[in-house]
N, C-alpha and C positions, 0 to 999 in steps of 0.2 A: 304278720304275714310270712308264710314259709318262703324261704329263698330270697327275701328282701335283705339287702346289705345295709344293716343299721349302722355298722361302723363307718361306711362311706358317707351315709347321711350325717353322722356326727361330725365327720371331718369337714363336710361342706358347710354345715351350720357354723362351726368354729371359724372357718375361713370367711364366711359371709359376715359374721359379727366383727371380725377383725377389720375387714374392709369397711364395714359400717362405722367403725371408730374413726377412720380417716374422714368419712363424710361428715360425721358429727363435729369434728374439729373445724373443718371448713365452714360448716353451717353455723357454728358458734360465732365465727368471724363475721358472717353475714348478719346474724341477729344482733350483735353488738352495735353495728352501724344503724340498723333499723330501730332498735330500741332507743338509741341516743339521739338520732336525728330525723327519724321517720323517712329516711331515704332508702329506696329499694336499689341496692347496689348490684347491678347486673354485671359489673366488671370484676366480681369476686374471683372468677376463674383466672382472669388475666393478672390479677394481683398475686394470686398463688403462683402463676407462671413466673412473674417477676422475681419472687423470692427464690425460686429454683435457679434462675439464671444468675442472680446475685451470688448465691452460694457457689455456683459453677465458676464464676469469675474469681472469687476469693480463694477457693480451694484448688481449682485446676489451672487457671490461667496465671494467678499470682502465687501459687504454691504455698499458701498460708497453711499452718496446721489446722486440722479439722476442728479442734477445740477453739480456735480463733475464728475460723471461717464461718461456722454456724452462727455464733452470736453476732458477728459482723453483718451477715446477711439479714438476720432478723432485725437488728437495729437500723440498718439501711432501709429496710422495708417500712419500718415505723416512720422514719423520716419521710419516705415517699408518701405514706398515708397522710401525714400531717400537711405536706405540700399540696396534695390533692384536695384535702378539706379546705385549706386556706384559699387556694386559688380558684377552685372550680365549684365547691359546694357552698361555702359561706356567702358568696355574693348572691346566692339564690334564696337566702333566708326570706321567708314571707311570700315567696312566689308559689304558684300552684305546684303540687307534688310532681306532676308530669315533667316539669322543667328539669329537676334534678335527675329524674328517671332517665330522660333522654341524654343528659350529660354523661351518666355512667355508661350508656351504650357507646357513646363516642369515646369515652375514656378507654374502654376495652379495645377498640380499634387502634387508638393511639399507642397503647402499650404493646400490642402485637406488632405494629409497624416499627416501633423502637427496637424491639427484640430482634426483628428480622434485619434491621439496618446494622445494629451493633454486633449481633452474634450469628446472623444468617438464619435461614429457615431450616437448616439441617438439624436432625435429632442428635442429641448429645447424651453421653453417659456421665453420671455424677461419680465422683470418687467414692469408693467403698468405705463406709464408716460404721456399718452395723454388723453384728456377729453373723457368721455364715454357717454355724453348726446347725444341723437338723434339729427341729423342734417337734417333740412328740408329746401329746397329751392323751394318756391312755393309749389306745391303738391308733389314734388319729395323728396324721403328719400335717404340719403347717409349714408353708414356705417361711424361712427364717426372716426375710425382709418384711413380709406381711405381718408376722407375729410381733417383731420388735417395733415395727412402725406403729402397730396398734397400741403397744405398751407406751411408746413415747407420746402418742396422741392422748391416751388416757391420763398420763401425767400432766400434760399441758392443759387439758380440759379441767382437771381437778385444781391445778394451780390457778387458772383463770377464775374459776368459780370462787375459790377462797379469797383471792385478791379483791374481786368485785363485791364480795360479801362483807369483808371487814375493813378494807382500805377506804380512807376518806373519799378518794376520787371515785371509787366504785359506788359508794353510798350516794355521791352527787349524781353519778350516771343513772342510778336507779330512780332517784328522785326526779330527775329531768325526764326520764322515760315515762314516769307516771303522770306528770303535769308540768309542762314547761313554764307556764305562767306562774304557777305556785313556786316553782324553783327560783324564778327571778325574784319573787316577792321575799323569799327567805334569804336572799343574798348569794345564791349560787351563781357562779360565772358560767352561764349556759353556753356561750361560744367556746369557752375553754373545754367544757364537757364534750361539745361536738368534736373538737380536735382530739380529745382523749379517746373517744370512741373510734375514730378513724385510725389513729395510731395503733391502738390495741388490736383492732381488726386486721390491719395490714401485717402486724407482727405474727398473729395467729395464722393468717393466710400463708405467710412465708414459711412457718414451721410445717404446715400442711404441704406446701409446694416442695419443700426439701424431701419430705418423706415420700410423697407420691413420685417425685422425680428419681429418687434412689431406687424405687421399685421398677418403674417402667421407662426411665429416661425422661429428658426434658426436650421440648420443642415449642415452636410458636403456636402449635395447635393445642397446647395444654389447657387453654381456656375452655375447651369443650367439657372439661371436668366440672366447670361451673354450672353446666346444664343440669347435671345430676344433683349438685349442691342446691340449686334452685328448687328442684323437685322436693328435696329433703325439707327445706325450710317452709315450703308451701304445705306439705303434708303435716309437719309438726306445728305450724303456726308461725307467721312471720315475726311475731314479737315474743316468742316463747323460747327461753333457754332450754327448759325441760323438753319441749317439743323438738328442738334441734337434736338433742341427744337421743331421744327415743326414735325419732323418725330416721336418723342416720343409721342406727342399728337395724331398723326395720327394712329400709331400702337396701342396705348391704346384704341382709339375709335373703330378701326376695331376689336380688340379682344373683347371689350365689346359687340358690336353688334352681332358678330359671336357667342359668348357664350350664349347670350340671345335668339337669334332667330334660331340658328342652333344646339346648344348644345356645352358644354364645350370641347368636343373632337375635335371640328372644329376650335378652336381658333388659334392653331398653324398653321393649314393648311391655314386659311384665311390670317394670317400674311405673310406666305411665298408666297402666291399668290400675295399679294401687293408688296413684295420684287421683285419677278420675273417681274411683270408688270412695276415697276419703272425702273428696270435695262434695260429692253427692250427699253423703251422710252428714258431714260437718264442714260447711262452706268456709269456715274460718280456720280450718286445720284442727289437728287433734287437741292442741292445748292453746290455740290462739284466742284472743279476745274478740268479742262480737263487733267491736268498734273499728276494726281494721278497715281502711279504705283501699279497695282493690283498684288497680290501675287498668 
């Protein structure tokens, strides 16, 4: 098309895919819990928020070096995930799925309340820790934080997939996700697998929260990011790791194109149009299994 700015389109596509990588990382955290425990964790956005505030505490308030503050925040988030599983989720084993579903809604509210009590509802800036030099790919310019955030997300996604593909705990998680009864029969400690899935999910959510917070700041309203993550996992399939990755990139791309060519106010609308379209064609998501029980 004569006069069409293909360079601008390329830049928007790259930016959208980079943002989609952040969605994919958070969606992977969601899928780990669902695959391992069959719990739909609606508090994923608030757990992401908690990771961002823990990093703020270690790096800004306690003035720890960045290379110490980030692992400390991720590990503390893992502990939080383990405590949540042990105190709120495990007592509901054998109960109807709606019970745990409602608990996660309450958990989100509790985490927001704790953040506002401890850190206040004011927006905060995280200490700078990513390169600030301009990033260009061809003629396209990418915001350095978005680009490096996507790189970090890709590294952690790859690491998580490798760990859960070859590590013994990852094999146990996949076995439990396939058939909990059979996992019990062959000697797998299923409650321990439940804890593992929540700990790993919380740690991935913390990494995502630190990246998202470094780009746009942190506040008690960060949990709204979880709404887009929920769209991603429904589009991809609640129990599909591949679906989380593909849908994350797809939603990021759609948001980028809608924001650039229609206006920022249409980004959420475009995302939900994609969601409704996918569910009309494939009610269980792009890669989800037919057996998923919708709430």
